[in-house]
KELUMZA-411143 format. One line per 8 residues: number of its first residue (from 1); their letters; for each residue x, y, z of C-alpha. Coordinates in nm, 2 decimals, decimal comma. Last residue first. Layout:
BEGIN
NUM> A> X/Y/Z; ...;
This chain:
BEGIN
278> VARGWLKQ> 7,06/2,54/9,64; 6,79/2,74/9,45; 6,84/3,11/9,47; 6,75/3,33/9,77; 6,46/3,50/9,95; 6,34/3,17/10,09; 6,58/2,88/10,06; 6,49/2,66/9,78;
270> VPRDAPNL> 6,56/2,28/9,78; 6,62/2,13/9,44; 6,43/1,82/9,32; 6,68/1,56/9,22; 6,45/1,26/9,28; 6,16/1,43/9,10; 6,36/1,47/8,78; 6,12/1,46/8,49;
262> YLVEFEYE> 5,78/1,47/8,66; 5,75/1,71/8,95; 6,08/1,90/8,93; 6,08/1,92/8,55; 5,71/2,00/8,50; 5,73/2,28/8,76; 6,04/2,43/8,61; 5,89/2,42/8,26;
254> EPTMYGLA> 5,57/2,59/8,40; 5,76/2,86/8,57; 5,98/2,93/8,26; 6,34/2,82/8,27; 6,64/3,05/8,30; 6,79/2,86/8,60; 6,47/2,92/8,80; 6,60/3,24/8,97;
246> SHLRKRNY> 6,67/3,38/8,62; 6,31/3,34/8,50; 6,25/3,28/8,13; 5,92/3,42/8,00; 5,73/3,17/7,79; 5,48/2,96/7,99; 5,39/3,14/8,31; 5,47/3,50/8,21;
238> VDDIFKPL> 5,37/3,48/7,85; 5,07/3,25/7,83; 4,89/3,28/8,16; 4,99/3,62/8,29; 5,05/3,80/7,95; 4,75/3,65/7,78; 4,51/3,73/8,07; 4,63/4,09/8,08;
230> NAMVDRMT> 4,59/4,17/7,71; 4,22/4,17/7,60; 4,07/4,22/7,95; 4,30/4,51/8,04; 4,29/4,68/7,70; 3,90/4,66/7,72; 3,92/4,82/8,06; 4,07/5,12/7,89;
222> TYDKFYIE> 4,40/5,31/7,87; 4,68/5,04/7,88; 5,00/5,18/7,74; 5,15/4,87/7,58; 5,49/4,91/7,75; 5,33/5,05/8,07; 5,09/4,75/8,11; 5,31/4,48/7,97;
214> EKKLTKFF> 5,69/4,47/8,04; 5,71/4,74/8,30; 5,37/4,68/8,47; 5,38/4,30/8,48; 5,75/4,29/8,57; 5,69/4,52/8,87; 5,39/4,32/8,97; 5,59/4,00/8,96;
206> SEIYANDE> 5,86/4,16/9,18; 5,60/4,26/9,43; 5,48/3,90/9,44; 5,82/3,78/9,54; 5,91/4,07/9,77; 5,62/4,02/10,02; 5,84/4,07/10,32; 6,00/4,35/10,12;
198> PTGAASMS> 5,68/4,55/10,19; 5,79/4,59/10,56; 5,58/4,86/10,73; 5,40/4,62/10,96; 5,54/4,27/10,96; 5,41/4,06/10,67; 5,14/3,80/10,73; 5,12/3,42/10,75;
190> IQFGNLNL> 4,81/3,21/10,77; 4,84/2,83/10,76; 4,58/2,71/10,51; 4,34/2,42/10,57; 4,05/2,52/10,34; 3,81/2,63/10,61; 4,08/2,83/10,78; 4,16/3,02/10,46;
182> FDVYAESC> 3,79/3,08/10,39; 3,74/3,20/10,75; 4,03/3,45/10,71; 3,88/3,59/10,39; 3,53/3,63/10,53; 3,65/3,78/10,85; 3,86/4,05/10,67; 4,23/4,05/10,75;
174> YQVGRDSH> 4,33/3,97/10,39; 4,10/4,24/10,24; 4,20/4,49/10,51; 4,56/4,48/10,40; 4,81/4,33/10,65; 5,05/4,18/10,38; 5,01/3,83/10,25; 5,14/3,48/10,30;
166> HIIGKPPK> 4,93/3,16/10,27; 5,11/2,86/10,39; 5,00/2,51/10,28; 4,88/2,30/10,57; 4,62/2,10/10,38; 4,74/1,99/10,04; 4,71/2,21/9,73; 4,44/2,15/9,46;
158> EKRLAVRL> 4,63/2,34/9,20; 4,37/2,47/8,95; 4,06/2,48/9,16; 4,24/2,61/9,47; 4,41/2,89/9,26; 4,08/2,99/9,11; 3,92/3,01/9,46; 4,21/3,22/9,58;
150> AELCFKHS> 4,17/3,47/9,29; 3,79/3,48/9,37; 3,86/3,55/9,73; 4,08/3,84/9,64; 3,79/3,96/9,41; 3,55/3,95/9,71; 3,77/4,14/9,96; 3,64/4,47/9,83;
142> LDRSIAWG> 3,89/4,70/9,66; 3,67/4,81/9,36; 3,69/4,79/8,98; 3,80/4,43/9,00; 4,04/4,18/8,84; 4,13/3,83/8,95; 4,43/3,60/8,98; 4,53/3,24/9,05;
134> VIKRTYVD> 4,83/3,01/9,02; 5,09/3,27/8,91; 5,40/3,05/8,88; 5,72/3,15/9,07; 5,79/2,77/9,09; 5,87/2,75/9,46; 5,70/3,08/9,55; 5,35/2,97/9,42;
126> MIASLYVY> 5,21/3,31/9,33; 4,86/3,46/9,39; 4,74/3,77/9,21; 4,48/4,04/9,29; 4,45/4,30/9,03; 4,28/4,64/9,07; 4,12/4,88/8,83; 4,17/5,26/8,83;
118> ERALRIYT> 3,96/5,50/8,62; 3,95/5,74/8,33; 4,27/5,69/8,13; 4,38/5,37/8,31; 4,59/5,32/8,62; 4,63/4,95/8,72; 4,64/4,90/9,09; 4,82/4,62/9,28;
110> IDTVWLQN> 4,69/4,36/9,53; 4,89/4,09/9,71; 4,95/3,72/9,74; 5,21/3,47/9,84; 5,17/3,09/9,83; 5,40/2,85/10,02; 5,40/2,47/10,01; 5,22/2,41/9,69;
102> PGSLLKGQ> 5,53/2,34/9,48; 5,84/2,16/9,61; 6,12/2,14/9,86; 6,09/2,48/10,02; 6,33/2,57/10,30; 6,20/2,81/10,57; 6,44/3,06/10,74; 6,14/3,28/10,85;
94> ILKSFTLR> 5,83/3,14/10,68; 5,60/3,06/10,97; 5,76/3,31/11,21; 5,65/3,58/10,98; 5,94/3,77/10,83; 6,18/4,05/10,93; 6,47/4,13/10,70; 6,82/4,17/10,85;
86> KGLAEGRR> 6,99/4,47/10,71; 7,36/4,46/10,60; 7,29/4,67/10,29; 7,34/4,39/10,04; 7,16/4,16/10,29; 6,83/4,34/10,24; 6,72/4,63/10,03; 6,76/4,62/9,65;
78> KFLKQICS> 6,91/4,93/9,50; 6,68/5,15/9,29; 6,62/5,27/8,94; 6,69/4,95/8,75; 6,54/5,01/8,40; 6,29/4,76/8,26; 6,22/4,81/7,89; 6,52/4,60/7,81;
70> FLCYQKMV> 6,76/4,77/7,57; 6,81/4,71/7,20; 7,01/5,02/7,14; 7,17/4,90/6,81; 7,53/4,90/6,95; 7,43/4,80/7,30; 7,22/4,51/7,18; 7,50/4,40/6,95;
62> RRIRKSNV> 7,77/4,42/7,22; 7,56/4,23/7,48; 7,48/3,96/7,23; 7,85/3,94/7,14; 7,94/3,91/7,51; 7,68/3,63/7,55; 7,84/3,42/7,27; 7,59/3,28/7,03;
54> CIGRKRLH> 7,47/2,92/7,01; 7,13/2,89/6,86; 6,96/2,57/6,97; 6,62/2,73/7,06; 6,69/2,69/7,43; 7,03/2,86/7,37; 6,86/3,15/7,20; 6,64/3,21/7,51;
46> AYVRRYGY> 6,93/3,18/7,75; 7,13/3,44/7,56; 6,82/3,67/7,53; 6,77/3,63/7,91; 7,13/3,73/7,98; 7,12/4,02/7,72; 6,82/4,19/7,88; 6,47/4,07/7,82;
38> GPLELHIA> 6,19/4,31/7,93; 6,05/4,35/7,58; 5,93/3,98/7,56; 5,69/3,96/7,26; 5,84/4,22/7,02; 6,17/4,18/7,21; 6,23/3,83/7,07; 6,18/3,95/6,71;
30> EIVEKLEL> 6,42/4,24/6,78; 6,68/3,99/6,91; 6,65/3,79/6,59; 6,68/4,10/6,37; 6,99/4,21/6,56; 7,15/3,87/6,52; 7,12/3,90/6,14; 7,26/4,25/6,15;
22> DNKLRALA> 7,55/4,13/6,36; 7,62/3,84/6,12; 7,62/4,08/5,82; 7,85/4,33/6,00; 8,09/4,05/6,10; 8,10/3,93/5,73; 8,17/4,28/5,61; 8,45/4,33/5,87;
14> KENTNYYT> 8,61/3,99/5,77; 8,60/4,08/5,40; 8,75/4,42/5,47; 9,04/4,26/5,67; 9,11/4,00/5,39; 9,11/4,28/5,13; 9,37/4,49/5,31; 9,58/4,19/5,41;
6> ARSIGM> 9,60/4,07/5,05; 9,70/4,42/4,93; 9,99/4,43/5,18; 10,00/4,67/5,47; 10,18/5,01/5,52; 9,88/5,23/5,44;
């Protein structure tokens, strides 16, 4: 072979050691994916760092590719907006707005969940600053009542100040007299997306994509029992408390909220809408 005996054995020992370490890392990543199947190598890297495990991100990427440990989320489209040189249109209340803390802007929308024999609907409300889901409700019909229930839950939990902005699309639920009266009664400023621009509500749409790819489709919901048994756990426990968010510096929404409110309130970052913290 043209190499010394010592070099041959030394090379084999290194290869075996590397294989053993890679298999150990593979098992750790598989354990993470059991609960958080949407994690790519960047979130796996951040997750391990938070647990005090220092592994090179390039090695994580190599091991995940070698053993086909892919995220369950596949990027099938390009994001519209600045990358295409298009100027997004927003409500005048939020156009160019800077957020300096929680409970300044809430966004909300409705999504459907297709089951084996029926559709059910989820209304969710997100605090844009922390990306936390502050209220949600499930219904078998599309009346405005379950949207109001999600809003009542958010108000009870967060107790926001008067003047907070409520942003939604122009769905009939959010334009209904009962819903608008409730917003005015509780001191909300009302903001709505421009017609035909779903990207105006991109934050909550991004959450719905995560919910469906990492939970509903991944676990193959088929009955209302599946919804009631699994959805609350994913929203309240996994998404708000465990899943790392890249726009929050790879912290969970509740970690980020705790840090900016209690640990480092003087260094609270300002967020520009539709961008990362600055």
